N, C-alpha and C positions, 0 to 999 in steps of 0.2 A: 702161590703166590701172596704176596704183602696186600696188605690191606689197601694201602695206599693205587696198586694196581688196578687191586678188585675196586675201585671207587672211581678209577679213570676207567675201567672197561664198562661200568655200570652207565657213568655220565655218556659216554662213548655211543651208548646203545638206546638212548632215549632216542623215540620218534616225537617229532614235532606235533603230531597230531594226540598223542599219548597226553602231551604235556597239555596242549588245550581241552582237553576232555578234562584233567583236572581240576585245572582253573574254570571251566563252564561248572562243573560238580559242585566243587564248593561256593561259586558264586550263586547259583541258582540254591544250594542246600541255605547261604546266608541271607537270602530272599524269602525263603520262607521262613526262615525263624524271626525276621524283620517284620511277615505280615503276620506272623501268631501274635507280636508285642502289640502290634498295631490295631490288630483285629477285634470284634464284637466276640466272636467266640473264644471257647477253651479250647487249646490242642493239647493232648494229654502229651506232659514230659518224656515218657516210656518213648510214644512214637520219635519223639525228635534225636532225640537220645539214641534209637534204632538207625532213621537214618544217617544221623553223624557218622556213628561207627559203620553202617555201611559204605557210606562216601570215603572213608579211611581205608577200609580193607579195600575196594576198588581200584585205589589210589595207590597201592604197593607196586612198585614195578617186580613183574615174573618176565620169565623166558618164553619165547615165542612156544605154544603147546595146547595142544587142544583146550586144557581150563582157560588159557589168553583168548582164546575166541569165543567161548561160552560167558566170560565173563560179563558182558552184556545184557547176555539173557539171565542170567542169576540176578545182578542187579534188578534190572524189570520186576521178575519175577516176586524178589523180596521187597522192594519199592511199591508195588502192586498192591502186595499182601499187609501191609502196615498199614496204608493209606484204606483200605478198601475194608478193616477190620477195626476199624474205627466208626464210632457212631455218636452223634450224627456225622455224615463225609466232612472232613478235616479240609473246607477250600483252602486251607494258607501253606498246606503240603501238597496239591495236585500240580504245583508248577514243576515238581522233582518228576514228574511222568514223561520229561521231553528228554531227559541226561541220558535212559538208558538208547533209545534210542539214535540221538546223536551221536553217541559214544559210537556205534554198532555202524553206524555209516561212515564217521571217521576215519573209523581202525580198520573196516571190512566190506563196505560198499552196501548197496542199497537193497539187496536181499538180506542180508543183516540188522540192516534197521527195519526193514516190513517186518523180519522175524521177531525183533525185540519189541515193536509195538503191538503185534498180535499175542506175546505174552504177556504183556501189560494190560491188554484186554482182557483176555480169558479170564486172568487171575481175578482183575478187580472186579470183573462182572461175576463171578464165583463169588469171591468174600461178601460183596455187596445182598447177593442172593441168600447165603447165609444167614445174614443178618437180619434180614428182610426188608432190608429198605430199599432194594431195586427199583419198590414201585414207585417212589417217589419220582414225578416228573422234573423235576429240578435235579435232583442227583443225576437222573439219565444224560441231562441237557451238559452237567458240566464234566462228566465222565466222557462224552462225545466230543465237546470243546478240547478236551486236555490231550483225546490221545489222538484226534486231529491235528492237531499242535504237534504232537509228539513226532508224530509220521512226517508233514513237513518239515520240520527241523533234522529230523534224519536222514531228508530225501537232500535236504540242502546239505549238509554231511558229507554224503555220500557223492554228490557232485564235486563240492571242494577236494575230495580224497581223488577223485578219477584226474581232475584239472593237474593236482601237483604229481600225481605219478607221473604223467605225461613228460612235464616239465623235469622231475628226476629223472627220468628217463634221459630226454636230452641232455640235461647237463652230465649224467654218468657217461654216456657217449663221450660228451666232448672231454671229461676228464681222462678218459683211457684212450683217446685219438692222443690228446696232450703226454700221457704218461709213455706211449708208444713210440712218438715221435721224440720223445727226449732221448729214450734206451737208444732209437735210431742212430738220431746223431752222436751219441757218445759211443757207441760201438762203431759207427763210421769212420771215427776221427784215432781211434785207435787199432782196428784192424791195419794189417801192414800192405794190403793191397788195397785197401777202400771196399768199396760194393759194385765196382765196377766188374760186370758178367762178363765180358770178352776178356778182361786180364785174368779172372778167375780161370775161363775155360782153358787159355793159353796154359796156365800151371800146372792145371790136371793133367790135359794130357803130355805135358813135358816129363810129370812123374811118373805117369804111365808110359812115355816110352821108354823111359829108363827100365823100368820092372819086365814089361811085356818084349820090350826089343822091335817091335813092330818098324815097318819101314816109312807107312802112311796112316795117319788117322784124323780122324772128321771129329768135332764137338756138337751138336744140333740140339738145340733149346726148343721147346716148344713155345708157339707163337698164338698170335691172334688168328683165328679160323682153324686152332689145329693141326698146323703144317709146323714143320719142322727146319728152323731157321739155323744154318750153319753161322758159331758163334766163334771157333778156331780150326785151324789147321797144325798139323805137325809134322814133320816131314815131307811137305810139299806146302809149294802157294796157291793150289788149288785141287781140288777134284772134281770128276764127274757125278758120283754119284749121287742119285735121286731115292731119296728114303721117305717112307711113305707107312706112319704107324698104322696100316689098314692093309698091308700087301708083305709079301716075301719077308726075308729073315730078318727085317725092319720090324714088320707087324708081330711075329711070334714073340720077337723081344719085349716089346712095347704092351703084348696081352700079357706075357706070362710073368716080367720080369726080371726072367732068369738068362745069363748069358748065354748066347748062342755060338759055336763054333762050325764053319763051313769050310770044303775044300774048294779052294780055287780065291782068288781075288775078288772084289766087285766089277770090276773091268773085264776081267779074264778067267773064266769060270775054269779052265785049265791049266792055271798054271799059281802055285802060291796057296796060301790057307788066308782066312780071313774070321773077324769076330765081329758080335754087336754086343753091349754092354748096357743094359740100363740104368738110367739116373733116378735112384727109386727116394722117394721122400715117404717113406710109411707106405699106404698103399697106392699111394701115388705117382704118375709116372711124367719127371719134368724134362727128361730130355734124353738123347741116346748117343751112345759114343760107338763111331764103327772105325776098324782098325785094320790094316793088312800087311802080309807080308810074303816077301818071294820063296820064304825059306819053307820049313817044315810046318806041322800043327806045334800048339800050346800045348802043356799040360795043364790039367784042372788045377793044380797048385797054382800055378800061375795066373792063371783065370780067376781061380777065386780070391786072389790078391788083389787082383786088378781090379774086381768088383766090388769087393769092401773100398776100394779107393774111389771110386764110380757114388757108391752110397755116401761116402763123407764129405766128397764134394756136392752131393745134388743141393742137400743145404746152404750153402753159401750161394752157388750159383741161382738158385731159387729167389734166395732172399734179395741178392743184385739185382734181379729184373724186376720182383717188386720195388725195391728202391726207384729204378728208375724209371716206373710206369709211376708213381707218388710225385717223383721228381718233374715228370713230365705233365703230370695233371697241374701241379700248382704252378708253374709254368704258362702253360696254356690259361688258366684262368688268369694270372695274374696282366698276361698280356691283353686278354679280352677287354680287363679292368680300365686300363690304361686308353684301348682305343677307345672304350665307352665315354671315360673323363676326355677325351680329346675332342671326340666329335660332339660332346653336349655342351666342352665349355667354350676353348679358344676356336674351335672352327666356328662355330656359329656367331659369336662373336667378331672374327676377321669377317663374316660373311657379312653379317651387319651393316660393319664401316663400309665394307663395297657399296650399300643400297645409300648411305650417307652421300657416299662419292656422286654416286649418280645423281644425286638429287642437286648436290651444288653446281655440279656441271650442268645441268638444264637451266639453271636458274641464273647462268652467270652470262653474261656478252663480249666477256672480254676472251679473244681467240688466243691470247696467251696462255689465261687461266685455264682456259678449257684444253688446251693439249697437257698442260702439266697435271690438272687432274686426269685426263685420260691415262696418262702413263698410270699416273698412281693405283687409277682402277686396275689397270693389266699389271701392275706388280700385286694387288689385291687378288686379282684371280690366280694368279700363278701360286702364291702361298697356299690359299684354298684349295687348289688342285694339289701340291703337297702335301697338304694336310691329309688329304684324302688319302694318298698314297700311302702316308702312314697309317694311316688307321687301317689300310688293306696289309702293311706288313702284319702289323701287332695281329691280323685274325686270320691270318694264313698257316696254317698248323698242318703237321703230315696228322693225317686219319688211321686210326685201325684197319679201314678197310681199303683207303687208298694211301701210297707211299709217297716216297719223294719224288718219284717221277711227275705223279698228277699232281704234288703241290708246286713242284717248280713249275709246270705246263700253264697250269692255272695262271701263276703270278708272272712269268713273262709274258703271256698273251696279255694281262691286265696292262703293265710295264708299257708294251709295244702299244697299247692302242691311246695309252693317257700320255704317252712322252711323243709321240711321233717318231721314236728309234725303231728301224729295221731289225727284227729280232730273229736270230738263225738259230734253230733249236735242233741238237743232235741227241736221242735218251737213248740209252742200252738198258734195260733193267732183266736180269732172269727171272725165274718163278721164284728167288727167294727174296726175302726183304732183310736189312738190315735189323742190326736192333732200333727201337724208334728214338733210342737218345741221341745215335747217331746221323739217324736222320734228319732229326731235326738241327742238329747243328749245323749238318752240311747245307740245310735250307737256309739256315739264318746266315751263313758267308756266302753263299748267293745272293740272296737279300742284300747285304753289304755292297757288294761288289759291284751289282746292277745299281744299288743306288747312286753309289759313287761315280760309274761311267755317266749315269743320267743327269747327275746335279753337276757335277763337275768337268767333263771330260769333253764337253760339246761335240760328242760321237754323233754320227748317222746311222752305224751299224754294232748290232751286239751280236757275238756268238756266243751260246751256252751250248756245253757240252758236257753230257753226264752219263757214266757208267758205271752200273752197281752189280756184281756177280759176289754177294758176303762170300768172306768177310773181309773184300777189297772192295773200293769204291775209286774214281776218280771223277774230279770235277774241275771244269775247267771256263772263266769267263773271261772273255776276251773284248776289248771293243776299238775303233780306228780313232778315238779322240787325239787329243794333244799330250796324252802319254802320262808318266808321272811327273811332278813338280817338284819343286818344295815342300815337303809336310808342313802345316803349321802346329805351333807350341799347341794347341787347344784342340787339335784333332787325332782321334782314338782309336778309329776307324780301322787301321792295319793292325793296330795292337788288340782289337776286339778278336779280330779274326783269327791272328796268330792263336790267343787265348782258347777260343773255340773249337779249334781243328786240335789243339794239343790234350784237349779234353777228352777226345776222342780217341787220341794215339794217330790223329795225322800229321803230313808232313805239309806244311804252308810256304807258298812260293808265290812271287810277285816278280815281274820283269816288264821290261820294256817289249812292244811289240813289235817284229820288223816291218818298215811302213807306217810305223806311228802307232800310238794308243799304247792302252797296258793289257797283260794276260796276267790271272790270277789263277792259280792252279792249286789242287788241294787232292793229295794220296792217300788213300785210307787200306791199310794190309799190308803185307809183307809184299813188297814187292809192288801195290798197289794193281789194277784192272790197266791192262793195255790202252794207250790213248790215243791209236791210233783209229779211225783216220786221223787224228790230229798230230802223228809224226813229220807230217808235210809240215814247211813252213809258214811261220806265222803270217806272211803275208799273203799266203792264199787262204787264211779263215776268209 
């Protein structure tokens, strides 16, 4: 290592507390020298030189070791011995007794500070007893005074250390989070498929199907509550398997982490063969893969290669799920912040304007003015209602314990109550849930479509259909309003809905409703979920 790099390393390892101790040490030493020059008594030059040498030695940086922790105690003992051995007691040097407890408190905490104070007391009393000067009441008072000041100073130093430690821990947490998020952003930009767990799962199943040659396969990821959620299918649009990490062949693989093959498929035990593989991330299981085929069994070599492929994919899929969770949490927090800003800002100001209009209307005697003010008051009331619904939009989220259906039900019920629309809701959800990112985007599309119908369509009825059978889903929002008009140049609602559906790989369509109105449909997954009973004509909605 070069001398320059060594110096840089030494500088980089300097603790601010150590720097403070060095400054205090030489500051107090300078004070002792000044008091010696101005005082009436004489302090032996050797004592001052010894303390100076002690201060210099104790200020030399050393690696963290047992000696560094014992340095304040050594300093306390030497300083007390020098001061206690001098007769009469050198009052000008007594301020140095506060330095060791302060150094111990700042560097190692309250226990070290108290120990350094006790060492100073014992050595000082022992040396004074040896010289026979301990009987002096003045000496006893001075020793008690400065030992007490040293203890108090040391405790203050230990308190400052605890505060600085907490702040340092908070800062280091943010630094670590910033570093990780920066790396995550960079990785997400260069990965060929980004961090979408559904796309990753589809790629894994595709590669595994080429190697194993199975007829049907499904990849399940671990979701909230410990349930297994289907992320992708291969060779089929849907399977009726009900995997559980606690039962059957699925439970065996989840517990052992080893691939298990059985005679018979999952739906027909008397025909074909099936196997389950674990997505292993170290000692954890992050998902399961089920495959089946109508032919004979797989060889151990083929299953071993497939398990290696699953292990390689586990990290990518789990990372994708973590990324989705982080993004969802950040989005939820930002939407709630905006809701608070609207509620505490513009909503309150518009409501206050309504009271001003009420006051003006009550004081005017002109009927025409009263009528105009009444119209203005009605418009302000409408704006406040819109703001409240906007706040509700922002605070409506998919929860870990309640999925898309619950969030959509709560939302349409609120819209129906607040807008006067008659809402017809058809909800059909399986026992499994979509990834939370997909549920969130579908909810936002539904909110935007419903808001458009409520604000612009002049509709009386609203039909909302939601069918979820992961990884597929179907969403339809229809109204009996005035239908699609000419879009404004400053209107981005349709474009935003298209972007949201494209983000989760869904298909977005919008068309005129037979009989008047608009129909917005979103289809997610291969083939989507059957829209029936929506196969009836739109006029029957």
